[in-house]
N, C-alpha and C positions, 0 to 999 in steps of 0.2 A: 359982899361976901356971901350972900343967896349965889350970886350968878357966878363967882370963882368956885365956888363948891361944885355946881352944879356942870360948869362944863370940864372940873378934875375927872367927874364921875365917867362924863362919857367918852372924855380919850380915854380912861381905862378897860372902859364896855369894847372899845374900839381894840384896843391891843389884845383882849381876849380873844377876839374874832379873827385877830390875824395870826395868833402862835401856833404853832401847826398839832395838830392832834396827834397823839403818841398811838403808833400800831401796838396789836394785841400781836402776842408769842407764835399764835396759833400765824394771825396773820403772815408774818414775818417767814416763819418756817413754809407758808406756803409761797413767797414771790420764791425763797430761796429752788423749792424743787422746781416752780415754775419755769426757775433759770437754768435749771439743771439739764430740764425737758428740753429747752430750747437750743442749749449748747450741743445735745445730744441727735436733736433734730439737722442741724447744721452738719455736725459730724458726718449720721450717717449719710445724707447729702450731698456734702461735697469730698468725704474720705471713703467710707464705706462703697457706697452706691458706686463710684467707677471702679470701685477694686472687686464686688460683687461681676459687676462689667466684663471686667477684664475677664475674669478666672471661667466666664462664661463662655466668652469665645474663645479662653485655651482648652475648655474644655471638649468644645466641638475641634477645634484644631488637632486635640489629640484622637478623638473620635474617625477623624478625616486621615489623619497618618496611621491609624489602627487597621481602618479600612484598607486599606494602599500597601500596609504590611502585609495582610493578608491576599491581597492579588499577586501582589511581586511573587512572595512563597507559593501562591499556584503557577506561576509563569514557570518560576524556577524549575518547579518541579515538572512541568511540562517539558520545559528547554530537556533536564537532564534525559525524558522520556522520549524528545526528538532526536537527542543526540547519541543516546543509543539505538534507536530503531536505525538514523542514518549510520551509525557503524556497522549494524548488523545488513544494510542497504549495499552498501560499498563491499565488504565481504563478497553478498549474493555474486553484488555483478565482478570481481575480481575471479572469483568461483567459476561465475559462467562462462566469465571470457573466453576461458579453456576449452570449452566445449564450442566455439569458434572457431573459423578463420580470422586474421584482420585483415581490414578490405585492401581486395586485390583485384586487380588490372585482370582482363580476358589472358593476355597474352600468359601473362604467372599461370594461371588457371593452364592452362595448355603445358605450357612448360612443367607443372606438378605433376598432372595425370602423366602425361610422356614418358618423364622419366618413371616413374612409377612402372608402367608397361614395360618399359625397358630391363629396370632392375628385374623383372622377372621371365625375363627369357621370353617377353611377345614383342613382335614388330609391329609400331601403329600403323596403321592403313587410312584411318580417316577420324578425324575431331569434328564435333558439330556441338554449339552450345549457345544456347539462347538465352535473350535479356535476363538482365537480372528481374526476379519475382518476388512476391509475396505471398507465400503459402502458408495456410494454417497448421499448427501443430494440434492435433489430435492428444486429448487426453491419456495418460495409459491404463488402460483397465484390463483385469483379469479374468479372464471366463473361472466362472465358477464350476467346479467339477462336480458332476453328479454322475451314481453310476446307475444304468440303467436297468430296472427290473428286469427278471429274467420273463421269457414269455411261457406263458401256460398252455401245454393244449392241451385240450376238451373236444373229450369223441362225440359228434352231432348225432343228435338223438335217429333210431332206429327209422331209416325212411324220408330224410331230411336232410339235401347237401348240403355239403360244408362250405362254411362263407369264406366267400374271393378275399383271396390274400392281399395286402399292401396296405397304405394308409386309408384308404378309403374305408376299410371293412375294419378300423378300429382295434384293431390286433396289440393288446401290450407290449409294452417295448421299444414302438414303433415310436418315435421323435415327433414331435407337431414339425411342423414346415411351415412355421414362421417367419417373416423379415425381420431382420436386426433394425434396431432405430438407428439413424441418421449420427453418427458421430458430430458432436459440434466444436470447433476449435476453440482451447481456451488462452490461447498464445499462438504468433507469428515470430517468423524469421525471415531473413531477405537469402531468396537460394538462386544458385546458377545449375541447368539443366543439364549435362552433359550427356549426349551421344557417343562412343567411341567405338572404333572396331578395331583388331587387331588379330596377327594370327600366331599360333602358339598351339600347345597342348594341353591337356586336361590339368597338370598337374599344377601349369603357369596358372591355371587358369581357377585351380583351389587357394593354392598362396597366394595370388591379389585379393581373393575372398579375405583370407584369412587376416590379414593384415587390413584390410579396411573394416572389417567388424570389429576393429577395436578405437577405431577413431571414430569421435562423435561429431566434427563437423564433415563428415565423407559418407555416402550410404549409396549404396548400390541398389536400386529398387528393381533391376531385370537383369534377367543376360541369357542367354544362350550360347552354346557350342555347336560345331557344324565339324564333323568328323572329318581328317584328311583323306581325300580323294585319288585316284589316279585314271587320269587320261591320256588318249593317244590320238595323236594327230592321224592325217591321211598316211603318212610315211611309216606309223609304226610304230611313232618312238612316242615310249611312257612319258608321262610329265606329272609328278605328284603336286598336288597343291594340297600347301599345310593347312590346320588345323583353325580354322575361323571362330574367334572370339568377340559377339556382341553384347555390351551392357550401355546400361543407360545409369547414372550417377548423377547424383546429388550433391552439391556442393554450398555447405550454410556458409555464409561470410556477413561479420559485420560492418556495419555505417556508419560514418564516423556523425555523432548528434543529431541521426536521424530512427528514433523506433521505429520498427519494423508492425508496432499493432495501432501506429497510427493511419497504416494504409491496410489494415487487414478487415475484412469483412465478413460478417457470422452469415 
């Protein structure tokens, strides 16, 4: 009986060891908190982190797009300015186009000048034209008008000879003999130089010059007139020689697709 009682006690003690130990409420709460933290960490890693990464990439993309937008706005503003400048340049081109003749063959220039001479009652005698050249057009500069001071005459002291007259004496009112600086051309043009001679009177020459003065593409650089004369031959017969007119004319022309400034030199 004693052996059976000892065996029963041993089995009971063993069951007590195997029985699960009950946890406290604080430990259960701690386990719940740890479980919640673990779930939150997994949610952050698998859900929130990719979302934040995508948000960062979207923010960078938005910044890049904003920079591109600013650049496009600048380009659009520059394009508007360029279009405005182009329209102004095109207007200037058509305005200046009227100042020059369109491309012409030498024969057309000959016919134009000869017809103008005939229209002013002049008889053409000779016509000579140079090759097409490029000449500089100096800028227009108006001379400043100044009033010369009135010279003062002073009586020399007794026993002293009066100073010599002229620029060397340094008299007031005598302008200085200075050499004007050379003019530098800032634009160039294609030009034909034409030398013509014709017979006519002074009135014909003056009316011709009056017409040319209103033309921007034709310029008479020099002219002279020789009065009519009468010559007699060996038999005494009189021959009247009409007035002779000599002129040098510059004809400014355009050449399609070729700017004159590319061939000009300072």
